[in-house]
One Martini backbone bead per residue (centre of mass of N, CA, C, O) as a GRO file, in nm:
protein
  253
    1MET     BB    1   2.278   0.172  -2.687
    2PRO     BB    2   2.081  -0.068  -2.631
    3ILE     BB    3   1.810  -0.127  -2.434
    4GLU     BB    4   1.876  -0.420  -2.358
    5ALA     BB    5   2.154  -0.355  -2.231
    6LEU     BB    6   2.041  -0.172  -2.004
    7ASN     BB    7   1.842  -0.405  -1.884
    8ALA     BB    8   2.026  -0.645  -1.802
    9PRO     BB    9   2.113  -0.577  -1.502
   10LEU     BB   10   1.820  -0.588  -1.395
   11ARG     BB   11   1.737  -0.875  -1.491
   12SER     BB   12   1.963  -1.019  -1.323
   13ARG     BB   13   1.795  -0.938  -1.043
   14VAL     BB   14   1.547  -1.096  -1.164
   15ARG     BB   15   1.291  -1.312  -1.104
   16ARG     BB   16   1.095  -1.580  -1.214
   17VAL     BB   17   0.762  -1.666  -1.138
   18ALA     BB   18   0.494  -1.806  -1.058
   19SER     BB   19   0.161  -1.708  -1.079
   20ASP     BB   20   0.099  -1.857  -0.777
   21ARG     BB   21   0.313  -1.745  -0.563
   22PRO     BB   22   0.152  -1.561  -0.357
   23TRP     BB   23   0.050  -1.794  -0.174
   24VAL     BB   24   0.324  -1.836  -0.043
   25TRP     BB   25   0.355  -1.557   0.082
   26ILE     BB   26   0.108  -1.578   0.264
   27THR     BB   27   0.202  -1.823   0.427
   28LEU     BB   28   0.466  -1.688   0.533
   29GLY     BB   29   0.326  -1.440   0.658
   30TRP     BB   30   0.159  -1.598   0.867
   31ARG     BB   31   0.394  -1.718   1.018
   32ASP     BB   32   0.521  -1.448   1.109
   33MET     BB   33   0.274  -1.329   1.248
   34MET     BB   34   0.240  -1.556   1.466
   35ALA     BB   35   0.542  -1.517   1.579
   36HIS     BB   36   0.476  -1.169   1.588
   37ARG     BB   37   0.218  -1.042   1.745
   38ALA     BB   38   0.350  -0.796   1.911
   39ILE     BB   39   0.435  -0.693   1.596
   40SER     BB   40   0.180  -0.563   1.396
   41LEU     BB   41   0.032  -0.254   1.378
   42GLY     BB   42  -0.277  -0.280   1.322
   43ALA     BB   43  -0.403  -0.128   1.568
   44ALA     BB   44  -0.276   0.145   1.499
   45LEU     BB   45  -0.418   0.180   1.226
   46ALA     BB   46  -0.705   0.168   1.325
   47LEU     BB   47  -0.688   0.414   1.509
   48PHE     BB   48  -0.606   0.614   1.285
   49GLY     BB   49  -0.870   0.582   1.123
   50TRP     BB   50  -1.059   0.692   1.340
   51LEU     BB   51  -0.927   0.971   1.376
   52LEU     BB   52  -0.950   1.064   1.083
   53SER     BB   53  -1.259   1.051   1.058
   54LEU     BB   54  -1.319   1.245   1.287
   55LEU     BB   55  -1.168   1.494   1.174
   56LEU     BB   56  -1.333   1.515   0.911
   57PHE     BB   57  -1.606   1.555   1.039
   58GLU     BB   58  -1.525   1.812   1.205
   59ALA     BB   59  -1.428   1.963   0.929
   60GLY     BB   60  -1.649   1.913   0.699
   61ALA     BB   61  -1.505   1.644   0.523
   62PRO     BB   62  -1.648   1.357   0.434
   63TRP     BB   63  -1.546   1.318   0.138
   64ALA     BB   64  -1.238   1.248   0.240
   65ILE     BB   65  -1.258   0.957   0.352
   66LEU     BB   66  -1.229   0.781   0.101
   67PRO     BB   67  -0.951   0.886  -0.012
   68ALA     BB   68  -0.806   0.846   0.260
   69THR     BB   69  -0.854   0.540   0.271
   70ALA     BB   70  -0.712   0.484  -0.001
   71GLY     BB   71  -0.426   0.558   0.114
   72PHE     BB   72  -0.353   0.277   0.221
   73PHE     BB   73  -0.256   0.166  -0.057
   74ILE     BB   74  -0.012   0.374  -0.069
   75LEU     BB   75   0.114   0.381   0.244
   76ALA     BB   76   0.143   0.089   0.357
   77PRO     BB   77   0.431   0.004   0.263
   78LEU     BB   78   0.566   0.206   0.460
   79LEU     BB   79   0.426   0.118   0.736
   80ALA     BB   80   0.559  -0.186   0.702
   81ALA     BB   81   0.869  -0.172   0.758
   82PRO     BB   82   0.896  -0.323   1.037
   83LEU     BB   83   0.804  -0.601   0.918
   84TYR     BB   84   1.047  -0.647   0.739
   85GLU     BB   85   1.250  -0.655   0.971
   86VAL     BB   86   1.134  -0.900   1.116
   87SER     BB   87   1.170  -1.099   0.878
   88ARG     BB   88   1.473  -1.060   0.840
   89ARG     BB   89   1.553  -1.155   1.128
   90ALA     BB   90   1.411  -1.432   1.117
   91GLU     BB   91   1.582  -1.545   0.882
   92GLN     BB   92   1.844  -1.516   1.093
   93GLY     BB   93   1.740  -1.597   1.395
   94GLN     BB   94   1.617  -1.323   1.509
   95ALA     BB   95   1.509  -1.129   1.740
   96THR     BB   96   1.240  -0.875   1.797
   97THR     BB   97   1.181  -0.559   1.878
   98LEU     BB   98   1.010  -0.277   1.848
   99ALA     BB   99   1.256  -0.088   1.839
  100GLU     BB  100   1.404  -0.247   1.613
  101ALA     BB  101   1.181  -0.223   1.397
  102MET     BB  102   1.173   0.101   1.390
  103ARG     BB  103   1.462   0.121   1.243
  104ALA     BB  104   1.359   0.103   0.945
  105PHE     BB  105   1.347   0.417   0.954
  106ARG     BB  106   1.525   0.546   0.711
  107PRO     BB  107   1.632   0.772   0.489
  108GLN     BB  108   1.540   0.607   0.240
  109ILE     BB  109   1.255   0.566   0.344
  110ALA     BB  110   1.185   0.869   0.358
  111MET     BB  111   1.195   0.917   0.053
  112MET     BB  112   0.959   0.726  -0.008
  113GLY     BB  113   0.757   0.876   0.169
  114VAL     BB  114   0.747   1.136   0.007
  115LEU     BB  115   0.648   1.009  -0.256
  116LEU     BB  116   0.382   0.883  -0.137
  117LEU     BB  117   0.265   1.148  -0.025
  118ILE     BB  118   0.237   1.294  -0.293
  119ILE     BB  119   0.041   1.090  -0.415
  120HIS     BB  120  -0.177   1.114  -0.198
  121LEU     BB  121  -0.231   1.422  -0.219
  122PHE     BB  122  -0.309   1.411  -0.516
  123TRP     BB  123  -0.558   1.231  -0.471
  124VAL     BB  124  -0.716   1.415  -0.278
  125ARG     BB  125  -0.732   1.649  -0.480
  126VAL     BB  126  -0.882   1.499  -0.703
  127ALA     BB  127  -1.126   1.424  -0.530
  128GLY     BB  128  -1.216   1.714  -0.474
  129LEU     BB  129  -1.261   1.793  -0.770
  130LEU     BB  130  -1.471   1.577  -0.835
  131PHE     BB  131  -1.677   1.659  -0.626
  132ALA     BB  132  -1.716   1.947  -0.740
  133LEU     BB  133  -1.800   1.858  -1.030
  134PHE     BB  134  -2.056   1.667  -0.941
  135PHE     BB  135  -2.165   1.850  -0.659
  136GLY     BB  136  -2.123   2.175  -0.673
  137GLY     BB  137  -2.417   2.263  -0.813
  138VAL     BB  138  -2.527   2.179  -0.527
  139ALA     BB  139  -2.683   2.169  -0.238
  140LEU     BB  140  -2.581   2.061   0.055
  141PRO     BB  141  -2.651   1.874   0.299
  142SER     BB  142  -2.638   1.747   0.573
  143LEU     BB  143  -2.439   1.523   0.725
  144ALA     BB  144  -2.671   1.312   0.780
  145GLN     BB  145  -2.785   1.336   0.461
  146LEU     BB  146  -2.549   1.282   0.260
  147PRO     BB  147  -2.549   0.981   0.189
  148MET     BB  148  -2.841   0.969   0.070
  149ALA     BB  149  -2.805   1.195  -0.140
  150MET     BB  150  -2.585   1.049  -0.303
  151LEU     BB  151  -2.750   0.789  -0.369
  152GLN     BB  152  -2.978   0.974  -0.527
  153SER     BB  153  -2.781   1.067  -0.726
  154GLU     BB  154  -2.685   1.090  -1.066
  155ALA     BB  155  -2.366   1.148  -1.000
  156LEU     BB  156  -2.253   0.897  -0.855
  157LEU     BB  157  -2.157   0.700  -1.074
  158PRO     BB  158  -1.952   0.886  -1.229
  159PHE     BB  159  -1.790   0.948  -0.974
  160LEU     BB  160  -1.700   0.656  -0.909
  161VAL     BB  161  -1.574   0.583  -1.182
  162THR     BB  162  -1.369   0.812  -1.194
  163GLY     BB  163  -1.235   0.779  -0.916
  164THR     BB  164  -1.153   0.479  -0.952
  165GLY     BB  165  -0.971   0.520  -1.197
  166PHE     BB  166  -0.766   0.708  -1.066
  167GLY     BB  167  -0.697   0.528  -0.824
  168CYS     BB  168  -0.591   0.283  -0.981
  169LEU     BB  169  -0.355   0.425  -1.118
  170LEU     BB  170  -0.206   0.511  -0.861
  171ALA     BB  171  -0.192   0.234  -0.728
  172ALA     BB  172  -0.032   0.094  -0.955
  173GLY     BB  173   0.214   0.282  -0.942
  174SER     BB  174   0.285   0.235  -0.637
  175PHE     BB  175   0.321  -0.069  -0.660
  176ALA     BB  176   0.559  -0.073  -0.856
  177LEU     BB  177   0.749   0.107  -0.670
  178THR     BB  178   0.696  -0.097  -0.387
  179ALA     BB  179   0.696  -0.410  -0.408
  180VAL     BB  180   1.042  -0.423  -0.336
  181SER     BB  181   1.191  -0.161  -0.242
  182LEU     BB  182   1.157  -0.147   0.069
  183PRO     BB  183   1.289  -0.416   0.150
  184MET     BB  184   1.555  -0.350   0.005
  185LEU     BB  185   1.637  -0.101   0.179
  186ILE     BB  186   1.661  -0.280   0.441
  187ASP     BB  187   1.866  -0.505   0.321
  188ARG     BB  188   2.023  -0.265   0.167
  189ASP     BB  189   2.279  -0.071   0.015
  190ILE     BB  190   2.065   0.149  -0.157
  191ALA     BB  191   1.926   0.333  -0.383
  192TRP     BB  192   1.607   0.435  -0.420
  193LEU     BB  193   1.600   0.450  -0.735
  194GLU     BB  194   1.703   0.162  -0.782
  195ALA     BB  195   1.482   0.014  -0.629
  196VAL     BB  196   1.248   0.115  -0.804
  197THR     BB  197   1.352   0.001  -1.076
  198ILE     BB  198   1.348  -0.297  -0.984
  199SER     BB  199   1.048  -0.309  -0.911
  200VAL     BB  200   0.936  -0.255  -1.192
  201GLN     BB  201   1.081  -0.492  -1.327
  202ALA     BB  202   0.947  -0.717  -1.155
  203VAL     BB  203   0.660  -0.656  -1.251
  204MET     BB  204   0.711  -0.693  -1.559
  205GLU     BB  205   0.833  -0.994  -1.539
  206ASN     BB  206   0.561  -1.058  -1.331
  207SER     BB  207   0.261  -0.992  -1.417
  208ARG     BB  208   0.082  -1.224  -1.310
  209ALA     BB  209   0.175  -1.245  -1.019
  210MET     BB  210   0.136  -0.932  -0.955
  211ALA     BB  211  -0.164  -0.923  -1.015
  212LEU     BB  212  -0.243  -1.120  -0.790
  213TRP     BB  213  -0.108  -0.966  -0.555
  214ALA     BB  214  -0.266  -0.704  -0.588
  215GLY     BB  215  -0.548  -0.834  -0.553
  216LEU     BB  216  -0.496  -0.940  -0.263
  217ILE     BB  217  -0.444  -0.668  -0.134
  218VAL     BB  218  -0.716  -0.538  -0.204
  219LEU     BB  219  -0.894  -0.752  -0.070
  220PHE     BB  220  -0.782  -0.743   0.221
  221THR     BB  221  -0.803  -0.436   0.266
  222GLY     BB  222  -1.101  -0.400   0.197
  223LEU     BB  223  -1.207  -0.594   0.420
  224ALA     BB  224  -1.065  -0.438   0.655
  225LEU     BB  225  -1.228  -0.160   0.613
  226VAL     BB  226  -1.528  -0.229   0.657
  227PRO     BB  227  -1.499  -0.271   0.989
  228PHE     BB  228  -1.372   0.001   1.064
  229PHE     BB  229  -1.050  -0.109   1.045
  230LEU     BB  230  -1.026  -0.388   1.204
  231GLY     BB  231  -0.884  -0.575   0.980
  232LEU     BB  232  -0.589  -0.457   1.012
  233VAL     BB  233  -0.488  -0.642   1.240
  234VAL     BB  234  -0.435  -0.865   1.008
  235ALA     BB  235  -0.364  -0.750   0.723
  236MET     BB  236  -0.108  -0.588   0.768
  237PRO     BB  237   0.092  -0.813   0.867
  238LEU     BB  238   0.045  -1.013   0.641
  239ILE     BB  239   0.138  -0.832   0.400
  240GLY     BB  240   0.410  -0.742   0.510
  241HIS     BB  241   0.545  -1.023   0.533
  242ALA     BB  242   0.484  -1.113   0.239
  243THR     BB  243   0.655  -0.895   0.101
  244TRP     BB  244   0.929  -1.001   0.185
  245HIS     BB  245   0.893  -1.277   0.027
  246ALA     BB  246   0.864  -1.146  -0.245
  247TYR     BB  247   1.145  -1.017  -0.254
  248ARG     BB  248   1.312  -1.285  -0.215
  249ASP     BB  249   1.199  -1.412  -0.486
  250LEU     BB  250   1.253  -1.166  -0.707
  251VAL     BB  251   1.542  -1.100  -0.579
  252VAL     BB  252   1.868  -1.102  -0.623
  253ARG     BB  253   2.164  -1.133  -0.417
   0.00000   0.00000   0.00000
């Protein structure tokens, strides 16, 4: 059977949208966020970021803070599952409590969580190997002097370029896998592998719109991480709710 015939059922489930459509998703996401400010989860993520940084400092692994922080880009779609449920219920005119939103973590969502966790752990391992490759040949200074020593090192630029390249590849892959699959698993009784396949197809069929959407996610999340995770209080619920509307736009019911 031709490949086109195999792809036809998937394409019939995916809509093509205008390249600037992500701005509409952001607008609708802002509306949902303002209507459900009590269930934002952003503050919880910011607190988790502080605790994670503290633990890594205490463990003597400050190099892991950057790749662990980058894990927000990989794991955030999973952590936003309750927000998808809030938007789904709001679309049906239903109010949602925090307990009802947390029920979004279903077995199929757990399977996706395992997949994303494996990707994240792989990225942390790669980051550790890259750090050892570029800085392992010299004696590391004390923790207080480490940032300045790295800034003065000739290995810093190739380390950042290589690490950013690997990180972008993994983030792009996880984005394609989760762009609409997680909201779909909450909205429908569907196998997680099928949801992932449709998600990848949606990204491929709407490459320009999804490139803009991915760029906006990186921009908002990056800006949110700069003030020591405080920006996640706004960025997390905004992107989470907007992702639901992206799914509703891209996938045919």
